[in-house]
C-alpha positions as CSV (number, residue, x, y, z in Angstrom):
1,M,120.6,-63.1,114.9
2,Q,123.2,-65.2,113.9
3,E,124.6,-63.8,110.4
4,D,124.3,-66.3,107.7
5,H,128.0,-66.3,106.0
6,G,127.1,-69.4,103.3
7,G,123.6,-70.7,103.2
8,F,120.3,-68.8,101.5
9,T,121.8,-65.3,102.1
10,H,124.9,-66.2,100.1
11,L,123.0,-68.0,97.6
12,L,120.2,-65.3,96.9
13,G,123.1,-62.7,97.1
14,G,124.8,-64.7,94.2
15,R,121.7,-64.9,92.2
16,Q,120.9,-61.2,92.5
17,E,124.5,-60.4,91.0
18,L,123.8,-62.9,88.1
19,I,120.2,-61.4,87.4
20,R,122.3,-58.1,87.5
21,L,124.9,-59.4,85.2
22,R,122.3,-60.7,82.7
23,S,120.5,-57.3,82.7
24,A,123.8,-55.6,82.1
25,R,124.3,-58.0,79.2
26,G,120.7,-57.6,77.9
27,F,120.9,-54.1,77.4
28,E,124.5,-54.1,75.8
29,L,123.2,-57.0,73.5
30,L,120.3,-54.7,72.5
31,Q,122.4,-51.8,71.6
32,R,125.1,-53.6,69.6
33,I,121.8,-55.7,67.4
34,L,120.7,-52.3,67.1
35,A,123.7,-51.1,65.7
36,V,124.5,-54.2,63.0
37,D,120.9,-55.4,62.3
38,F,118.9,-53.4,59.8
39,D,115.5,-55.5,60.2
40,V,115.6,-55.4,64.2
41,R,116.4,-51.6,63.7
42,K,113.4,-51.1,61.5
43,K,111.1,-52.7,63.7
44,W,112.4,-50.3,66.7
45,L,112.5,-47.1,64.7
46,D,108.8,-48.2,63.3
47,A,107.7,-48.9,67.5
48,F,109.3,-45.2,68.1
49,R,108.1,-43.3,65.7
50,G,104.1,-44.8,66.1
51,K,103.2,-45.8,69.7
52,G,106.7,-45.2,71.1
53,E,106.9,-45.7,74.7
54,T,104.8,-48.7,75.1
55,S,105.9,-50.4,71.5
56,C,109.7,-49.7,72.7
57,E,109.0,-51.6,76.0
58,Q,107.3,-54.2,74.8
59,L,110.3,-55.1,72.3
60,G,112.5,-54.2,75.0
61,A,110.8,-56.8,77.2
62,V,110.8,-59.6,74.8
63,H,114.6,-58.9,74.1
64,L,115.5,-59.5,77.7
65,L,113.3,-62.2,78.3
66,S,115.8,-63.8,75.5
67,Q,118.4,-63.2,77.9
68,G,116.9,-64.9,80.8
69,I,115.4,-61.1,82.5
70,Y,111.9,-60.7,83.1
71,A,111.4,-57.3,82.9
72,F,108.5,-55.3,84.3
73,K,107.2,-52.1,85.4
74,I,104.9,-50.6,87.8
75,N,101.3,-49.7,87.4
76,T,99.5,-46.7,89.4
77,D,98.6,-48.9,92.1
78,G,102.0,-50.1,92.7
79,A,101.8,-53.6,91.3
80,R,104.3,-55.6,89.2
81,T,103.1,-55.2,85.5
82,D,103.8,-57.2,82.6
83,L,105.4,-54.8,79.8
84,V,103.9,-57.0,77.1
85,F,100.3,-57.8,78.3
86,D,99.6,-55.0,80.3
87,E,98.5,-57.4,83.4
88,P,99.7,-58.2,86.6
89,I,102.8,-60.5,86.2
90,D,102.3,-64.2,86.7
91,V,104.9,-64.7,89.2
92,A,105.2,-68.8,89.0
93,R,105.3,-68.3,85.0
94,A,107.9,-65.6,85.4
95,E,110.2,-68.0,87.7
96,Q,109.4,-70.9,84.9
97,T,110.9,-68.9,82.2
98,S,113.7,-66.5,83.3
99,E,116.7,-66.4,86.0
100,G,114.9,-63.3,87.4
101,L,112.7,-60.1,87.2
102,V,114.1,-56.6,87.1
103,L,112.2,-53.4,87.6
104,T,112.3,-50.9,84.2
105,E,110.7,-48.0,83.2
106,W,110.9,-47.0,79.6
107,K,110.6,-43.6,78.0
108,V,111.0,-42.4,74.6
109,A,112.9,-38.9,73.8
110,R,112.2,-37.7,70.4
111,A,114.2,-34.4,70.8
112,E,117.5,-33.8,72.8
113,K,115.5,-31.3,75.2
114,E,113.1,-34.3,76.2
115,I,116.0,-36.9,77.3
116,G,116.5,-35.5,80.7
117,P,113.2,-34.7,81.5
118,A,112.5,-38.7,80.3
119,F,115.0,-40.0,83.0
120,E,113.5,-37.6,85.8
121,E,110.0,-38.9,85.0
122,A,111.4,-42.7,84.8
123,R,113.1,-42.1,88.3
124,R,110.1,-40.7,89.7
125,Q,108.1,-43.3,88.5
126,V,110.3,-46.4,89.8
127,G,110.8,-44.5,93.0
128,L,107.1,-45.2,93.9
129,Y,107.5,-48.7,93.9
130,K,108.4,-50.2,97.9
131,E,107.5,-53.8,97.4
132,G,110.6,-56.0,98.6
133,A,112.4,-59.3,97.3
134,L,110.0,-62.2,95.7
135,A,112.3,-64.6,97.5
136,G,115.3,-63.7,95.5
137,V,113.8,-63.8,91.9
138,E,113.7,-60.0,92.1
139,L,116.4,-57.9,91.4
140,A,116.0,-55.9,94.4
141,G,119.2,-53.5,94.4
142,H,118.8,-52.1,90.7
143,R,116.3,-50.4,89.1
144,Y,116.5,-49.4,85.3
145,L,115.7,-46.2,83.6
146,V,115.5,-46.6,79.9
147,V,115.4,-43.8,77.8
148,V,115.1,-44.9,74.0
149,T,116.5,-42.1,71.3
150,E,116.6,-42.3,67.6
151,K,120.5,-41.3,68.0
152,N,123.1,-41.6,70.8
153,A,122.1,-39.2,74.0
154,P,124.7,-36.4,73.7
155,R,127.2,-36.4,76.6
156,G,125.9,-34.6,79.9
157,T,122.0,-35.8,78.9
158,I,122.3,-39.2,80.6
159,P,122.2,-38.6,84.1
160,P,125.1,-40.4,86.5
161,R,123.8,-44.0,88.5
162,T,122.7,-42.8,91.7
163,T,121.9,-44.6,95.0
164,S,119.1,-44.3,97.2
165,G,119.0,-46.4,100.3
166,D,119.9,-49.9,99.2
167,V,118.6,-49.3,95.6
168,V,121.0,-48.1,92.7
169,Y,119.1,-46.4,89.8
170,E,120.5,-47.3,86.4
171,P,120.1,-45.0,83.7
172,I,120.2,-46.5,80.3
173,N,120.1,-44.9,76.9
174,T,118.7,-47.2,73.8
175,A,119.8,-45.4,71.0
176,I,118.1,-47.2,67.9
177,S,120.3,-46.2,65.0
178,P,123.3,-45.6,67.4
179,R,126.8,-43.6,65.9
180,T,129.8,-45.9,66.2
181,P,132.2,-45.0,69.1
182,S,134.7,-43.6,66.4
183,A,131.8,-41.6,64.5
184,E,130.8,-40.2,68.0
185,A,134.4,-39.0,68.8
186,R,134.6,-37.2,65.8
187,R,131.5,-35.3,66.9
188,K,132.9,-33.9,70.1
């Protein structure tokens, strides 16, 4: 079989990179919005202190969709599940409304000692997912492990990015009331 050096394979590779970049931007934008927008922060704090994981992942999914990313999780059967409606994903609708699908697993850690175990549980859950890409609309090479905390997770509690086979597991800490970088530096 001849290698494709510019056709469909190249287009899919470019699309995968676009989905990855949009995802990174979506997570960074969320963190910055939480830092400056009291109303958004209050909604997240209410979700965090109320229903927790489910409410936070719903807010996160809506935010990521605003950036062109359709975030999903897997259910116990290994199927793609919508984070907002808790139903199987309508792939056609997802393709019409986003640049691509991204596998995320959201956890809540209310105490520092819960952060590491939350990342481990998220990694275990996304590791169960074995499906392949959906014709290039799914970011196949990255899976996001999102742990929501009230303040920034302390250094050393967020695991490093890891790779297993062709998949990168990207840990993300979403701090609802983040300290500024200068305030965080003073704490050390």
